[in-house]
SEDRENBA-734648 format. One record per residue: residue number from 1; x, y, z of N, C-alpha, C in turn. Coordinates in steps of 0.02 Angstrom, whole numbers, padded with zeros to 5 digits, always signed. Layout:
<atoms>
[atom NUM, [X, Y, Z], [X, Y, Z], [X, Y, Z]] ...
</atoms>
This chain:
<atoms>
[atom 1, [+00365, +00555, -00395], [+00317, +00588, -00438], [+00265, +00625, -00396]] [atom 2, [+00242, +00593, -00343], [+00192, +00625, -00301], [+00217, +00690, -00272]] [atom 3, [+00280, +00691, -00251], [+00310, +00752, -00223], [+00311, +00807, -00276]] [atom 4, [+00328, +00790, -00337], [+00330, +00840, -00391], [+00262, +00872, -00402]] [atom 5, [+00209, +00835, -00390], [+00141, +00861, -00398], [+00114, +00890, -00333]] [atom 6, [+00153, +00889, -00279], [+00131, +00916, -00216], [+00080, +00872, -00180]] [atom 7, [+00083, +00807, -00193], [+00036, +00760, -00163], [+00068, +00731, -00100]] [atom 8, [+00035, +00740, -00044], [+00059, +00714, +00020], [+00027, +00647, +00035]] [atom 9, [+00047, +00616, +00091], [+00019, +00551, +00109], [-00057, +00550, +00115]] [atom 10, [-00086, +00602, +00143], [-00159, +00604, +00152], [-00195, +00605, +00084]] [atom 11, [-00170, +00645, +00038], [-00200, +00648, -00029], [-00190, +00582, -00066]] [atom 12, [-00132, +00552, -00058], [-00119, +00487, -00090], [-00165, +00433, -00062]] [atom 13, [-00174, +00434, +00003], [-00220, +00386, +00035], [-00289, +00393, +00004]] [atom 14, [-00313, +00454, -00003], [-00378, +00468, -00033], [-00381, +00443, -00105]] [atom 15, [-00329, +00456, -00144], [-00327, +00433, -00214], [-00329, +00357, -00218]] [atom 16, [-00291, +00324, -00177], [-00289, +00251, -00179], [-00355, +00219, -00157]] [atom 17, [-00392, +00254, -00115], [-00458, +00230, -00094], [-00506, +00224, -00153]] [atom 18, [-00492, +00260, -00208], [-00534, +00258, -00267], [-00523, +00195, -00309]] [atom 19, [-00476, +00152, -00289], [-00461, +00092, -00327], [-00468, +00030, -00282]] [atom 20, [-00530, +00013, -00263], [-00539, -00042, -00216], [-00519, -00111, -00243]] [atom 21, [-00514, -00118, -00309], [-00495, -00182, -00338], [-00420, -00188, -00351]] [atom 22, [-00382, -00139, -00330], [-00311, -00135, -00345], [-00273, -00199, -00326]] [atom 23, [-00286, -00226, -00268], [-00248, -00284, -00244], [-00290, -00348, -00242]] [atom 24, [-00342, -00351, -00284], [-00383, -00412, -00285], [-00337, -00470, -00305]] [atom 25, [-00348, -00525, -00274], [-00307, -00583, -00288], [-00245, -00589, -00244]] [atom 26, [-00231, -00536, -00207], [-00174, -00539, -00160], [-00200, -00560, -00092]] [atom 27, [-00162, -00599, -00054], [-00185, -00619, +00012], [-00189, -00560, +00060]] [atom 28, [-00243, -00558, +00097], [-00253, -00505, +00147], [-00215, -00522, +00211]] [atom 29, [-00203, -00471, +00250], [-00174, -00483, +00316], [-00225, -00520, +00358]] [atom 30, [-00203, -00562, +00405], [-00250, -00597, +00448], [-00298, -00548, +00482]] [atom 31, [-00362, -00564, +00479], [-00413, -00522, +00511], [-00439, -00466, +00467]] [atom 32, [-00412, -00458, +00406], [-00435, -00406, +00361], [-00471, -00437, +00301]] [atom 33, [-00517, -00399, +00272], [-00558, -00425, +00217], [-00521, -00426, +00151]] [atom 34, [-00476, -00379, +00140], [-00440, -00377, +00075], [-00370, -00350, +00085]] [atom 35, [-00328, -00364, +00036], [-00259, -00342, +00038], [-00253, -00267, +00024]] [atom 36, [-00205, -00235, +00057], [-00190, -00165, +00044], [-00114, -00157, +00033]] [atom 37, [-00083, -00208, +00005], [-00010, -00208, -00003], [+00014, -00150, -00047]] [atom 38, [-00021, -00135, -00101], [+00002, -00080, -00144], [-00005, -00014, -00107]] [atom 39, [-00063, -00002, -00077], [-00075, +00060, -00039], [-00022, +00068, +00015]] [atom 40, [-00010, +00015, +00054], [+00039, +00018, +00108], [+00109, +00030, +00082]] [atom 41, [+00126, -00001, +00025], [+00193, +00009, -00004], [+00203, +00080, -00028]] [atom 42, [+00152, +00109, -00060], [+00157, +00178, -00084], [+00164, +00225, -00024]] [atom 43, [+00123, +00216, +00027], [+00127, +00259, +00086], [+00194, +00252, +00122]] [atom 44, [+00221, +00191, +00123], [+00287, +00181, +00153], [+00340, +00220, +00114]] [atom 45, [+00337, +00216, +00048], [+00386, +00252, +00006], [+00381, +00327, +00016]] [atom 46, [+00321, +00352, +00032], [+00311, +00424, +00041], [+00330, +00447, +00111]] [atom 47, [+00336, +00402, +00158], [+00348, +00423, +00228], [+00410, +00388, +00256]] [atom 48, [+00466, +00401, +00228], [+00529, +00371, +00250], [+00563, +00415, +00304]] [atom 49, [+00523, +00444, +00348], [+00549, +00492, +00396], [+00557, +00465, +00467]] [atom 50, [+00544, +00401, +00477], [+00550, +00373, +00544], [+00490, +00387, +00589]] [atom 51, [+00437, +00415, +00560], [+00377, +00431, +00600], [+00340, +00367, +00618]] [atom 52, [+00292, +00374, +00662], [+00249, +00317, +00681], [+00212, +00290, +00620]] [atom 53, [+00190, +00335, +00577], [+00156, +00314, +00515], [+00202, +00272, +00471]] [atom 54, [+00264, +00292, +00465], [+00313, +00254, +00425], [+00326, +00185, +00456]] [atom 55, [+00333, +00183, +00521], [+00344, +00118, +00555], [+00284, +00072, +00546]] [atom 56, [+00224, +00099, +00551], [+00163, +00059, +00543], [+00158, +00033, +00471]] [atom 57, [+00173, +00075, +00423], [+00171, +00054, +00352], [+00223, +00000, +00339]] [atom 58, [+00283, +00008, +00365], [+00335, -00042, +00355], [+00313, -00109, +00385]] [atom 59, [+00284, -00108, +00444], [+00261, -00168, +00477], [+00207, -00203, +00435]] [atom 60, [+00159, -00165, +00409], [+00105, -00193, +00368], [+00133, -00223, +00303]] [atom 61, [+00180, -00188, +00271], [+00209, -00213, +00209], [+00247, -00278, +00222]] [atom 62, [+00287, -00279, +00275], [+00325, -00340, +00291], [+00279, -00398, +00306]] [atom 63, [+00226, -00387, +00345], [+00179, -00440, +00360], [+00144, -00466, +00297]] [atom 64, [+00123, -00419, +00255], [+00088, -00439, +00193], [+00133, -00479, +00147]] [atom 65, [+00196, -00459, +00142], [+00243, -00496, +00100], [+00256, -00566, +00127]] [atom 66, [+00257, -00572, +00193], [+00265, -00639, +00223], [+00204, -00683, +00206]] [atom 67, [+00146, -00652, +00197], [+00085, -00688, +00178], [+00084, -00704, +00104]] [atom 68, [+00132, -00676, +00066], [+00136, -00689, -00005], [+00109, -00634, -00050]] [atom 69, [+00090, -00577, -00021], [+00063, -00522, -00061], [+00118, -00487, -00100]] [atom 70, [+00101, -00464, -00159], [+00148, -00428, -00203], [+00116, -00362, -00221]] [atom 71, [+00150, -00305, -00211], [+00121, -00240, -00229], [+00111, -00233, -00304]] [atom 72, [+00057, -00204, -00324], [+00036, -00187, -00392], [+00058, -00236, -00446]] [atom 73, [+00010, -00277, -00465], [+00019, -00321, -00522], [-00032, -00299, -00574]] [atom 74, [-00010, -00272, -00632], [-00057, -00251, -00683], [-00103, -00308, -00705]] [atom 75, [-00165, -00293, -00722], [-00215, -00343, -00739], [-00192, -00389, -00796]] [atom 76, [-00153, -00362, -00843], [-00132, -00405, -00899], [-00083, -00460, -00878]] [atom 77, [-00057, -00456, -00817], [-00012, -00508, -00792], [-00046, -00556, -00744]] [atom 78, [-00110, -00547, -00732], [-00146, -00589, -00684], [-00176, -00648, -00720]] 
</atoms>
């Protein structure tokens, strides 16, 4: 959907920054104040090109999932 609207990773990152409570209740990565599992998952899906950014996003998502984080859980299910 983002591609259809011409939204790139940088614009998506900016949009997701407007939702600081998005992953409340999800465990954060060690050393971080809050979880970014949804943000990282979206950016990973947008950058499947083998770039350094894609590798970093994949690593963050895998680590977060090992910590028990789940990307985007609507509030009505919390």
